[in-house]
C-alpha positions as CSV (number, residue, x, y, z in Angstrom):
1,M,-17.6,-17.6,8.7
2,T,-14.8,-18.4,6.1
3,T,-11.2,-19.6,5.8
4,V,-9.1,-17.0,4.7
5,A,-5.1,-17.5,3.6
6,V,-3.2,-14.7,4.5
7,L,-0.4,-14.2,2.4
8,G,2.4,-11.5,4.2
9,A,3.0,-11.4,7.6
10,G,4.5,-7.6,7.9
11,S,2.4,-5.2,10.4
12,W,-0.6,-4.7,7.6
13,G,-0.8,-8.5,6.9
14,T,-0.5,-9.7,10.8
15,T,-3.4,-6.7,11.5
16,L,-5.8,-7.7,9.2
17,A,-5.4,-11.5,10.0
18,N,-5.9,-10.7,13.3
19,L,-8.8,-9.0,13.1
20,L,-10.3,-11.5,10.3
21,A,-9.6,-14.3,13.1
22,H,-11.1,-12.1,15.6
23,K,-14.3,-11.9,13.7
24,G,-14.5,-15.5,13.7
25,H,-12.8,-16.4,10.1
26,E,-10.7,-19.4,10.1
27,V,-7.3,-17.5,9.6
28,R,-4.2,-19.1,8.2
29,L,-1.1,-16.4,7.7
30,W,1.8,-17.7,5.3
31,A,5.2,-15.5,6.9
32,Y,8.4,-15.6,5.2
33,E,10.4,-15.4,8.6
34,T,10.6,-18.3,10.2
35,E,11.0,-16.3,13.6
36,V,7.5,-14.7,12.8
37,V,6.0,-18.3,12.2
38,E,7.5,-19.5,15.5
39,S,6.4,-16.0,17.5
40,I,3.1,-16.1,16.4
41,N,2.4,-20.2,16.8
42,Q,4.2,-20.2,19.9
43,R,3.8,-16.4,21.6
44,H,0.7,-15.6,20.0
45,E,2.4,-11.9,18.8
46,N,4.3,-10.6,15.9
47,S,7.2,-9.9,17.9
48,V,9.0,-8.8,14.7
49,F,6.5,-6.6,13.0
50,L,3.8,-6.0,15.3
51,T,5.5,-6.3,18.6
52,G,3.6,-5.9,21.9
53,C,0.0,-6.8,19.9
54,P,-1.4,-10.2,21.4
55,L,-3.1,-11.8,18.5
56,A,-5.8,-14.4,18.5
57,E,-5.0,-17.3,19.7
58,S,-6.8,-19.1,16.7
59,L,-4.4,-17.3,14.3
60,H,-2.0,-19.7,12.9
61,A,1.1,-19.0,11.2
62,S,3.5,-21.3,8.4
63,N,6.3,-21.1,6.1
64,D,4.5,-22.9,3.8
65,A,2.7,-20.7,1.0
66,V,0.8,-23.9,-0.7
67,D,-0.5,-25.2,2.4
68,V,-2.2,-22.1,3.7
69,V,-4.2,-21.4,0.1
70,A,-5.2,-24.8,0.2
71,G,-8.7,-24.8,-0.2
72,A,-9.5,-21.5,1.1
73,P,-12.0,-19.3,-0.6
74,V,-10.4,-15.9,0.2
75,I,-6.9,-15.5,-0.5
76,L,-5.4,-11.8,0.8
77,S,-2.6,-10.7,-0.3
78,V,-0.6,-8.2,1.6
79,I,3.2,-9.3,0.4
80,P,5.3,-6.4,-0.6
81,S,5.0,-5.4,-4.2
82,H,8.5,-6.6,-5.5
83,A,8.0,-10.1,-4.1
84,V,3.9,-10.6,-5.1
85,R,5.1,-12.2,-8.4
86,S,8.4,-14.7,-6.8
87,V,5.5,-16.0,-4.0
88,V,2.3,-15.8,-5.7
89,G,2.9,-17.1,-8.8
90,Q,4.2,-20.5,-7.6
91,L,0.5,-21.2,-6.1
92,D,-1.5,-21.3,-9.4
93,R,-2.1,-24.9,-9.2
94,H,-2.6,-24.6,-5.2
95,V,-5.6,-22.3,-5.8
96,E,-9.1,-22.7,-5.6
97,P,-10.8,-21.7,-9.4
98,T,-13.4,-19.6,-7.7
99,A,-11.5,-18.4,-4.6
100,L,-11.5,-14.4,-4.0
101,V,-8.1,-12.9,-4.2
102,V,-7.8,-9.3,-2.4
103,S,-4.6,-7.7,-2.4
104,A,-4.4,-5.3,0.2
105,T,-0.7,-4.2,-1.1
106,K,0.5,-0.7,-2.3
107,G,2.8,-0.3,-5.1
108,I,3.8,-0.7,-8.9
109,E,5.7,-3.7,-9.7
110,T,9.2,-1.9,-11.0
111,D,10.1,-4.3,-13.8
112,T,6.6,-4.9,-15.6
113,L,4.7,-1.3,-14.4
114,D,2.2,-3.5,-13.3
115,L,-0.5,-2.9,-10.5
116,M,-0.6,-5.4,-8.3
117,H,-4.0,-6.4,-9.2
118,E,-2.4,-6.9,-12.6
119,V,0.5,-9.4,-11.3
120,L,-1.8,-11.3,-9.4
121,A,-4.4,-11.4,-12.6
122,E,-1.4,-12.9,-14.2
123,C,-0.4,-15.3,-11.3
124,L,-4.0,-16.6,-10.6
125,P,-5.9,-16.4,-14.1
126,G,-9.3,-16.5,-13.9
127,R,-9.9,-15.8,-10.2
128,P,-12.1,-13.1,-9.2
129,L,-9.7,-10.3,-8.0
130,A,-10.5,-7.2,-5.5
131,V,-8.6,-4.3,-3.9
132,L,-8.4,-3.2,-0.2
133,S,-7.3,0.5,0.0
134,G,-7.7,3.3,2.0
135,P,-6.5,5.3,5.2
136,S,-5.5,2.6,7.6
137,F,-2.4,2.6,9.9
138,A,-1.8,-1.1,11.2
139,R,-1.3,-0.2,14.7
140,E,-4.5,1.9,14.7
141,V,-6.5,-0.9,13.1
142,Y,-5.4,-3.5,15.9
143,D,-6.1,-0.9,18.3
144,G,-9.8,-0.3,17.2
145,Q,-9.9,2.6,16.0
146,P,-12.7,3.5,13.7
147,T,-11.2,3.1,9.7
148,A,-12.8,3.5,6.9
149,V,-11.3,1.8,3.4
150,V,-12.3,0.8,-0.1
151,A,-13.1,-2.5,-1.1
152,A,-12.7,-2.3,-5.1
153,S,-13.3,-4.3,-7.8
154,E,-14.6,-4.4,-12.1
155,H,-17.5,-6.3,-10.7
156,L,-19.3,-5.0,-8.2
157,L,-20.3,-8.5,-6.7
158,H,-16.3,-9.2,-5.9
159,A,-16.3,-5.9,-4.0
160,E,-19.3,-6.6,-1.9
161,T,-17.9,-10.0,-1.2
162,A,-14.9,-8.9,0.1
163,Q,-16.6,-6.0,2.0
164,D,-18.9,-8.9,4.0
165,V,-15.6,-10.7,4.5
166,F,-13.6,-7.6,6.0
167,A,-16.1,-5.6,7.5
168,T,-16.2,-5.0,11.5
169,P,-18.2,-2.6,13.6
170,R,-14.5,-0.1,13.8
171,F,-13.5,-1.6,10.2
172,R,-15.9,-0.2,7.5
173,I,-15.4,-1.0,3.9
174,Y,-17.2,1.0,1.1
175,T,-17.6,-0.6,-2.2
176,N,-16.0,0.6,-5.5
177,T,-15.7,-0.4,-9.0
178,D,-12.6,1.8,-9.8
179,V,-9.5,-1.0,-9.2
180,V,-7.1,1.1,-11.4
181,G,-8.0,4.7,-9.3
182,A,-8.0,3.0,-5.9
183,E,-4.2,0.8,-6.5
184,L,-2.6,4.2,-8.2
185,G,-3.9,6.3,-5.2
186,G,-2.8,3.8,-2.6
187,S,1.0,3.6,-4.1
188,L,1.6,7.2,-5.4
189,K,0.5,8.7,-2.2
190,N,3.6,7.0,-0.6
191,V,5.4,8.8,-2.8
192,I,4.1,12.3,-1.6
193,A,4.4,10.9,1.7
194,I,8.0,11.1,1.5
195,A,8.2,14.8,-0.4
196,A,6.1,15.8,2.9
197,G,8.6,14.4,5.1
198,V,11.0,16.2,3.0
199,L,9.7,19.6,3.7
200,E,9.2,18.5,7.6
201,G,12.7,17.2,7.5
202,L,14.1,20.7,6.2
203,G,12.1,22.9,8.8
204,M,9.5,23.8,6.5
205,G,5.8,25.0,7.8
206,H,2.3,24.3,6.9
207,N,2.0,26.6,3.8
208,P,4.3,24.6,1.1
209,R,3.2,21.5,2.7
210,A,-0.6,22.5,2.3
211,A,0.5,23.1,-1.3
212,L,2.8,20.1,-1.7
213,I,-0.6,17.9,-0.7
214,T,-2.7,19.6,-3.1
215,R,-0.5,19.6,-6.2
216,G,0.4,15.9,-5.3
217,L,-3.1,14.7,-5.5
218,A,-3.5,16.7,-8.7
219,E,-0.7,14.9,-10.2
220,I,-2.0,11.5,-9.1
221,T,-5.4,12.6,-10.5
222,R,-3.8,13.1,-14.0
223,L,-2.2,10.0,-14.2
224,G,-4.7,8.0,-13.1
225,E,-7.1,9.5,-15.8
226,A,-4.3,8.4,-18.4
227,L,-4.7,5.2,-17.4
228,G,-8.1,4.8,-17.1
229,A,-9.3,5.7,-13.7
230,D,-11.9,7.7,-12.6
231,P,-11.0,10.7,-11.1
232,H,-13.7,10.8,-8.4
233,T,-11.8,8.5,-6.8
234,F,-9.3,10.6,-5.6
235,A,-11.3,12.5,-3.8
236,G,-12.3,9.5,-2.1
237,L,-10.8,7.3,0.9
238,A,-8.4,5.5,-1.3
239,G,-7.3,9.0,-2.3
240,M,-7.5,12.0,-0.6
241,G,-8.4,10.0,2.7
242,D,-5.1,7.8,2.2
243,L,-3.0,10.4,0.9
244,V,-3.5,13.1,4.0
245,L,-3.1,10.4,6.7
246,T,0.2,9.4,4.7
247,A,1.9,12.4,4.7
248,F,1.0,13.8,7.9
249,G,0.6,10.8,10.3
250,P,3.6,10.2,12.3
251,Q,3.3,6.0,11.9
252,S,4.3,6.7,7.9
253,R,7.3,4.8,6.7
254,N,7.5,7.1,3.8
255,H,7.1,10.1,5.7
256,S,10.1,9.3,8.1
257,L,11.9,8.1,5.0
258,G,11.1,11.6,3.7
259,V,12.3,13.5,7.3
260,A,15.8,11.4,7.1
261,L,15.9,12.6,3.8
262,G,15.4,16.6,4.5
263,Q,17.8,16.6,7.2
264,G,20.4,15.1,5.0
265,E,20.5,11.2,5.2
266,S,21.2,9.3,2.2
267,L,18.4,6.8,1.3
268,E,21.7,4.1,1.7
269,E,22.2,5.4,5.0
270,Y,18.5,5.0,6.1
271,V,18.0,1.8,4.7
272,A,21.2,0.2,6.7
273,R,19.5,1.0,9.7
274,R,16.2,-0.9,8.7
275,R,14.8,-4.6,8.2
276,T,12.2,-3.1,5.6
277,V,12.0,-0.5,2.8
278,A,9.4,2.2,3.1
279,E,7.0,1.1,-0.4
280,G,7.7,4.8,-1.7
281,V,10.9,4.2,-3.0
282,N,10.0,1.7,-5.2
283,T,7.0,3.4,-6.6
284,A,8.8,6.6,-7.2
285,R,10.8,4.7,-9.8
286,A,8.1,2.8,-11.3
287,A,6.0,6.0,-11.2
288,V,8.5,8.2,-13.0
289,R,8.6,5.2,-15.5
290,L,4.7,5.1,-15.7
291,A,4.3,8.6,-16.6
292,Q,7.0,8.4,-19.3
293,R,4.8,5.7,-21.1
294,V,1.6,7.5,-21.1
295,G,3.0,11.1,-21.5
296,V,1.9,12.6,-18.0
297,E,4.3,14.8,-16.2
298,L,4.6,14.2,-12.4
299,P,6.6,16.8,-11.3
300,I,6.8,15.9,-7.6
301,T,7.1,12.7,-7.6
302,A,10.2,13.2,-10.3
303,K,11.9,15.3,-8.1
304,V,11.4,12.7,-5.3
305,A,13.3,9.7,-7.3
306,E,15.9,12.3,-7.9
307,I,16.1,12.9,-4.3
308,L,16.0,9.3,-3.5
309,F,18.4,8.1,-6.6
310,E,20.6,10.4,-7.8
311,G,20.9,12.3,-4.4
312,K,20.0,15.9,-5.2
313,P,19.6,18.1,-2.4
314,P,16.2,18.3,-0.9
315,R,16.1,22.0,-0.9
316,E,17.3,22.3,-4.4
317,T,14.6,20.4,-5.4
318,V,12.2,22.6,-3.8
319,A,13.4,25.4,-5.4
320,E,12.9,24.2,-9.4
321,L,9.4,23.1,-8.3
322,M,8.7,26.5,-7.3
323,G,10.6,27.8,-10.4
324,R,8.6,26.0,-12.9
325,D,7.0,28.2,-15.8
326,L,3.8,29.5,-14.3
327,K,0.6,28.2,-15.4
328,A,-3.2,28.1,-14.6
329,E,-4.3,26.1,-11.8
330,R,-5.8,22.8,-13.5
331,W,-7.5,19.9,-11.1
332,A,-5.5,17.5,-13.8
């Protein structure tokens, strides 16, 4: 057993911290919110982001990120993508030179268009890096539902180390060396999930949703290949697996946002009623810019961005997608 520092106490960060604590690891959890720290340490529950879920009594939370990472041989980052650099960027001299840094954040940095492993590599240079991605609703993992995800690293040894740290009889970890593919699959599926929710909000049936998922995966693969990813990754857990879960699962925040948009609610109205923003919102904007940079077409992602940021009527975007020039089906 080892010491694991977990940065980020949202529902997913708390769930992973709890899983690791029950496995026998010493787990220190950093939370931004003081009320989350107090709730976990005093009542053994994250009453803000994982309500009604008792946590391991050995799990300790803190608002001091430096104290949490000091001396830890494994660091897990589950911080929202927009805040990773600001939090982790202050920790370089406090993180062990050999600490394995694992990212479980699914998103793209909007300013730089960096993937999360690239942000972490800049903030914590020289440390071994891995990415944890795949179909995994936090509440189902907390409940012990059988779940399979991917630990990806450019160096297989680091992926295997993450595999050993996280794997339990109900949380199965596969290894992969395609970090870019695992990250893109986990990030862009959130955008397609918004689109799937829009279709549901419009009252559309299974035919359009099946088409959306299939063509959505094709454009994810297209961008991935342009950035050097292995196209086979997108047929696996970090690609198709995560996409299916998020696009159809009722627990998906991105899908729920899409349903609201399809029913006529604006992004501003939706956000005003919630404490956090679905990760796919920022990813949609970043993905459009990233695709433009490498000369790749992402028609579904572009339409989601128009709905989110330009107020375009969802039904109009569906008509425009269906009215595009006819062509042969190509996987990429």
